[in-house]
Chimera marker file (.cmm) of the C-alpha trace (Angstrom):
<marker_set name="trace">
<marker id="1" x="7.617" y="-14.998" z="-7.528" r="1" g="1" b="0" radius="0.5"/>
<marker id="2" x="10.970" y="-14.132" z="-8.700" r="1" g="1" b="0" radius="0.5"/>
<marker id="3" x="13.275" y="-15.344" z="-11.645" r="1" g="1" b="0" radius="0.5"/>
<marker id="4" x="17.433" y="-15.211" z="-11.909" r="1" g="1" b="0" radius="0.5"/>
<marker id="5" x="19.220" y="-13.621" z="-15.006" r="1" g="1" b="0" radius="0.5"/>
<marker id="6" x="22.488" y="-12.661" z="-15.623" r="1" g="1" b="0" radius="0.5"/>
<marker id="7" x="24.008" y="-9.414" z="-15.823" r="1" g="1" b="0" radius="0.5"/>
<marker id="8" x="24.356" y="-9.361" z="-19.844" r="1" g="1" b="0" radius="0.5"/>
<marker id="9" x="20.325" y="-10.196" z="-19.967" r="1" g="1" b="0" radius="0.5"/>
<marker id="10" x="19.569" y="-8.000" z="-17.277" r="1" g="1" b="0" radius="0.5"/>
<marker id="11" x="21.310" y="-5.114" z="-19.195" r="1" g="1" b="0" radius="0.5"/>
<marker id="12" x="19.533" y="-6.049" z="-22.179" r="1" g="1" b="0" radius="0.5"/>
<marker id="13" x="16.063" y="-6.307" z="-20.854" r="1" g="1" b="0" radius="0.5"/>
<marker id="14" x="16.522" y="-3.659" z="-18.009" r="1" g="1" b="0" radius="0.5"/>
<marker id="15" x="12.961" y="-1.957" z="-19.007" r="1" g="1" b="0" radius="0.5"/>
<marker id="16" x="11.187" y="-5.369" z="-19.098" r="1" g="1" b="0" radius="0.5"/>
<marker id="17" x="12.479" y="-6.256" z="-15.543" r="1" g="1" b="0" radius="0.5"/>
<marker id="18" x="11.838" y="-2.853" z="-14.432" r="1" g="1" b="0" radius="0.5"/>
<marker id="19" x="7.955" y="-3.202" z="-15.539" r="1" g="1" b="0" radius="0.5"/>
<marker id="20" x="7.937" y="-6.577" z="-14.121" r="1" g="1" b="0" radius="0.5"/>
<marker id="21" x="9.005" y="-5.204" z="-10.811" r="1" g="1" b="0" radius="0.5"/>
<marker id="22" x="6.276" y="-2.443" z="-11.135" r="1" g="1" b="0" radius="0.5"/>
<marker id="23" x="3.586" y="-5.091" z="-11.301" r="1" g="1" b="0" radius="0.5"/>
<marker id="24" x="4.922" y="-7.088" z="-8.432" r="1" g="1" b="0" radius="0.5"/>
<marker id="25" x="7.969" y="-9.544" z="-9.590" r="1" g="1" b="0" radius="0.5"/>
<marker id="26" x="11.310" y="-9.870" z="-8.264" r="1" g="1" b="0" radius="0.5"/>
<marker id="27" x="13.923" y="-10.497" z="-10.405" r="1" g="1" b="0" radius="0.5"/>
<marker id="28" x="17.404" y="-11.803" z="-9.172" r="1" g="1" b="0" radius="0.5"/>
<marker id="29" x="20.690" y="-10.883" z="-10.964" r="1" g="1" b="0" radius="0.5"/>
<marker id="30" x="23.579" y="-13.061" z="-11.369" r="1" g="1" b="0" radius="0.5"/>
<marker id="31" x="27.282" y="-12.577" z="-12.047" r="1" g="1" b="0" radius="0.5"/>
<marker id="32" x="29.199" y="-15.460" z="-13.072" r="1" g="1" b="0" radius="0.5"/>
<marker id="33" x="26.589" y="-17.825" z="-11.573" r="1" g="1" b="0" radius="0.5"/>
<marker id="34" x="26.593" y="-15.637" z="-8.237" r="1" g="1" b="0" radius="0.5"/>
<marker id="35" x="23.847" y="-14.098" z="-7.086" r="1" g="1" b="0" radius="0.5"/>
<marker id="36" x="24.620" y="-10.472" z="-6.929" r="1" g="1" b="0" radius="0.5"/>
<marker id="37" x="21.657" y="-7.893" z="-6.957" r="1" g="1" b="0" radius="0.5"/>
<marker id="38" x="17.557" y="-8.161" z="-6.471" r="1" g="1" b="0" radius="0.5"/>
<marker id="39" x="15.343" y="-5.771" z="-8.320" r="1" g="1" b="0" radius="0.5"/>
<marker id="40" x="12.028" y="-5.660" z="-6.110" r="1" g="1" b="0" radius="0.5"/>
<marker id="41" x="8.806" y="-3.875" z="-6.225" r="1" g="1" b="0" radius="0.5"/>
<marker id="42" x="8.743" y="-0.702" z="-4.146" r="1" g="1" b="0" radius="0.5"/>
<marker id="43" x="6.301" y="0.010" z="-1.435" r="1" g="1" b="0" radius="0.5"/>
<marker id="44" x="3.244" y="1.923" z="-2.536" r="1" g="1" b="0" radius="0.5"/>
<marker id="45" x="3.849" y="5.506" z="-1.328" r="1" g="1" b="0" radius="0.5"/>
<marker id="46" x="2.079" y="6.933" z="1.324" r="1" g="1" b="0" radius="0.5"/>
<marker id="47" x="0.533" y="9.807" z="0.220" r="1" g="1" b="0" radius="0.5"/>
<marker id="48" x="0.397" y="12.797" z="3.011" r="1" g="1" b="0" radius="0.5"/>
<marker id="49" x="-3.220" y="13.265" z="4.821" r="1" g="1" b="0" radius="0.5"/>
<marker id="50" x="-4.468" y="16.852" z="3.767" r="1" g="1" b="0" radius="0.5"/>
<marker id="51" x="-6.934" y="18.213" z="6.517" r="1" g="1" b="0" radius="0.5"/>
<marker id="52" x="-10.184" y="19.225" z="5.385" r="1" g="1" b="0" radius="0.5"/>
<marker id="53" x="-10.631" y="17.106" z="2.512" r="1" g="1" b="0" radius="0.5"/>
<marker id="54" x="-14.128" y="16.549" z="3.127" r="1" g="1" b="0" radius="0.5"/>
<marker id="55" x="-15.257" y="20.059" z="3.720" r="1" g="1" b="0" radius="0.5"/>
<marker id="56" x="-18.233" y="21.154" z="2.685" r="1" g="1" b="0" radius="0.5"/>
<marker id="57" x="-19.225" y="17.409" z="1.802" r="1" g="1" b="0" radius="0.5"/>
<marker id="58" x="-21.538" y="16.858" z="4.992" r="1" g="1" b="0" radius="0.5"/>
<marker id="59" x="-22.608" y="18.664" z="8.065" r="1" g="1" b="0" radius="0.5"/>
<marker id="60" x="-21.838" y="17.707" z="11.520" r="1" g="1" b="0" radius="0.5"/>
<marker id="61" x="-24.728" y="17.802" z="13.623" r="1" g="1" b="0" radius="0.5"/>
<marker id="62" x="-24.722" y="20.243" z="16.667" r="1" g="1" b="0" radius="0.5"/>
<marker id="63" x="-25.831" y="17.653" z="18.981" r="1" g="1" b="0" radius="0.5"/>
<marker id="64" x="-22.571" y="15.390" z="17.679" r="1" g="1" b="0" radius="0.5"/>
<marker id="65" x="-21.144" y="15.009" z="21.102" r="1" g="1" b="0" radius="0.5"/>
<marker id="66" x="-24.441" y="14.671" z="22.967" r="1" g="1" b="0" radius="0.5"/>
<marker id="67" x="-24.700" y="11.800" z="25.250" r="1" g="1" b="0" radius="0.5"/>
<marker id="68" x="-26.486" y="8.827" z="23.451" r="1" g="1" b="0" radius="0.5"/>
<marker id="69" x="-29.887" y="7.979" z="24.322" r="1" g="1" b="0" radius="0.5"/>
<marker id="70" x="-30.162" y="5.003" z="27.041" r="1" g="1" b="0" radius="0.5"/>
<marker id="71" x="-31.490" y="2.681" z="24.835" r="1" g="1" b="0" radius="0.5"/>
<marker id="72" x="-28.813" y="3.139" z="22.358" r="1" g="1" b="0" radius="0.5"/>
<marker id="73" x="-26.140" y="3.207" z="24.859" r="1" g="1" b="0" radius="0.5"/>
<marker id="74" x="-27.788" y="-0.388" z="26.439" r="1" g="1" b="0" radius="0.5"/>
<marker id="75" x="-27.168" y="-1.572" z="22.947" r="1" g="1" b="0" radius="0.5"/>
<marker id="76" x="-23.612" y="-0.730" z="22.451" r="1" g="1" b="0" radius="0.5"/>
<marker id="77" x="-23.209" y="-2.243" z="25.787" r="1" g="1" b="0" radius="0.5"/>
<marker id="78" x="-25.202" y="-5.011" z="25.335" r="1" g="1" b="0" radius="0.5"/>
<marker id="79" x="-27.093" y="-4.397" z="28.115" r="1" g="1" b="0" radius="0.5"/>
<marker id="80" x="-30.928" y="-5.208" z="27.535" r="1" g="1" b="0" radius="0.5"/>
<link id1="1" id2="2" r="1" g="1" b="0" radius="0.2"/>
<link id1="2" id2="3" r="1" g="1" b="0" radius="0.2"/>
<link id1="3" id2="4" r="1" g="1" b="0" radius="0.2"/>
<link id1="4" id2="5" r="1" g="1" b="0" radius="0.2"/>
<link id1="5" id2="6" r="1" g="1" b="0" radius="0.2"/>
<link id1="6" id2="7" r="1" g="1" b="0" radius="0.2"/>
<link id1="7" id2="8" r="1" g="1" b="0" radius="0.2"/>
<link id1="8" id2="9" r="1" g="1" b="0" radius="0.2"/>
<link id1="9" id2="10" r="1" g="1" b="0" radius="0.2"/>
<link id1="10" id2="11" r="1" g="1" b="0" radius="0.2"/>
<link id1="11" id2="12" r="1" g="1" b="0" radius="0.2"/>
<link id1="12" id2="13" r="1" g="1" b="0" radius="0.2"/>
<link id1="13" id2="14" r="1" g="1" b="0" radius="0.2"/>
<link id1="14" id2="15" r="1" g="1" b="0" radius="0.2"/>
<link id1="15" id2="16" r="1" g="1" b="0" radius="0.2"/>
<link id1="16" id2="17" r="1" g="1" b="0" radius="0.2"/>
<link id1="17" id2="18" r="1" g="1" b="0" radius="0.2"/>
<link id1="18" id2="19" r="1" g="1" b="0" radius="0.2"/>
<link id1="19" id2="20" r="1" g="1" b="0" radius="0.2"/>
<link id1="20" id2="21" r="1" g="1" b="0" radius="0.2"/>
<link id1="21" id2="22" r="1" g="1" b="0" radius="0.2"/>
<link id1="22" id2="23" r="1" g="1" b="0" radius="0.2"/>
<link id1="23" id2="24" r="1" g="1" b="0" radius="0.2"/>
<link id1="24" id2="25" r="1" g="1" b="0" radius="0.2"/>
<link id1="25" id2="26" r="1" g="1" b="0" radius="0.2"/>
<link id1="26" id2="27" r="1" g="1" b="0" radius="0.2"/>
<link id1="27" id2="28" r="1" g="1" b="0" radius="0.2"/>
<link id1="28" id2="29" r="1" g="1" b="0" radius="0.2"/>
<link id1="29" id2="30" r="1" g="1" b="0" radius="0.2"/>
<link id1="30" id2="31" r="1" g="1" b="0" radius="0.2"/>
<link id1="31" id2="32" r="1" g="1" b="0" radius="0.2"/>
<link id1="32" id2="33" r="1" g="1" b="0" radius="0.2"/>
<link id1="33" id2="34" r="1" g="1" b="0" radius="0.2"/>
<link id1="34" id2="35" r="1" g="1" b="0" radius="0.2"/>
<link id1="35" id2="36" r="1" g="1" b="0" radius="0.2"/>
<link id1="36" id2="37" r="1" g="1" b="0" radius="0.2"/>
<link id1="37" id2="38" r="1" g="1" b="0" radius="0.2"/>
<link id1="38" id2="39" r="1" g="1" b="0" radius="0.2"/>
<link id1="39" id2="40" r="1" g="1" b="0" radius="0.2"/>
<link id1="40" id2="41" r="1" g="1" b="0" radius="0.2"/>
<link id1="41" id2="42" r="1" g="1" b="0" radius="0.2"/>
<link id1="42" id2="43" r="1" g="1" b="0" radius="0.2"/>
<link id1="43" id2="44" r="1" g="1" b="0" radius="0.2"/>
<link id1="44" id2="45" r="1" g="1" b="0" radius="0.2"/>
<link id1="45" id2="46" r="1" g="1" b="0" radius="0.2"/>
<link id1="46" id2="47" r="1" g="1" b="0" radius="0.2"/>
<link id1="47" id2="48" r="1" g="1" b="0" radius="0.2"/>
<link id1="48" id2="49" r="1" g="1" b="0" radius="0.2"/>
<link id1="49" id2="50" r="1" g="1" b="0" radius="0.2"/>
<link id1="50" id2="51" r="1" g="1" b="0" radius="0.2"/>
<link id1="51" id2="52" r="1" g="1" b="0" radius="0.2"/>
<link id1="52" id2="53" r="1" g="1" b="0" radius="0.2"/>
<link id1="53" id2="54" r="1" g="1" b="0" radius="0.2"/>
<link id1="54" id2="55" r="1" g="1" b="0" radius="0.2"/>
<link id1="55" id2="56" r="1" g="1" b="0" radius="0.2"/>
<link id1="56" id2="57" r="1" g="1" b="0" radius="0.2"/>
<link id1="57" id2="58" r="1" g="1" b="0" radius="0.2"/>
<link id1="58" id2="59" r="1" g="1" b="0" radius="0.2"/>
<link id1="59" id2="60" r="1" g="1" b="0" radius="0.2"/>
<link id1="60" id2="61" r="1" g="1" b="0" radius="0.2"/>
<link id1="61" id2="62" r="1" g="1" b="0" radius="0.2"/>
<link id1="62" id2="63" r="1" g="1" b="0" radius="0.2"/>
<link id1="63" id2="64" r="1" g="1" b="0" radius="0.2"/>
<link id1="64" id2="65" r="1" g="1" b="0" radius="0.2"/>
<link id1="65" id2="66" r="1" g="1" b="0" radius="0.2"/>
<link id1="66" id2="67" r="1" g="1" b="0" radius="0.2"/>
<link id1="67" id2="68" r="1" g="1" b="0" radius="0.2"/>
<link id1="68" id2="69" r="1" g="1" b="0" radius="0.2"/>
<link id1="69" id2="70" r="1" g="1" b="0" radius="0.2"/>
<link id1="70" id2="71" r="1" g="1" b="0" radius="0.2"/>
<link id1="71" id2="72" r="1" g="1" b="0" radius="0.2"/>
<link id1="72" id2="73" r="1" g="1" b="0" radius="0.2"/>
<link id1="73" id2="74" r="1" g="1" b="0" radius="0.2"/>
<link id1="74" id2="75" r="1" g="1" b="0" radius="0.2"/>
<link id1="75" id2="76" r="1" g="1" b="0" radius="0.2"/>
<link id1="76" id2="77" r="1" g="1" b="0" radius="0.2"/>
<link id1="77" id2="78" r="1" g="1" b="0" radius="0.2"/>
<link id1="78" id2="79" r="1" g="1" b="0" radius="0.2"/>
<link id1="79" id2="80" r="1" g="1" b="0" radius="0.2"/>
</marker_set>
């Protein structure tokens, strides 16, 4: 969704236009009836992943990498 405003209206209501952009709306700014600029919402910033964020919240069993039982492996591979 977008709306078109003239440059005077954009200067007068810049705070409102920025709030609208933050909520997902695009505004096109026109000068003398010609579209010259666009204010668009930013993509959400991707936060850097922090290693060890779940440390202490669960325990990995000692047999984590042990081979699966044949029954379980057959179920995964759809062998019956």
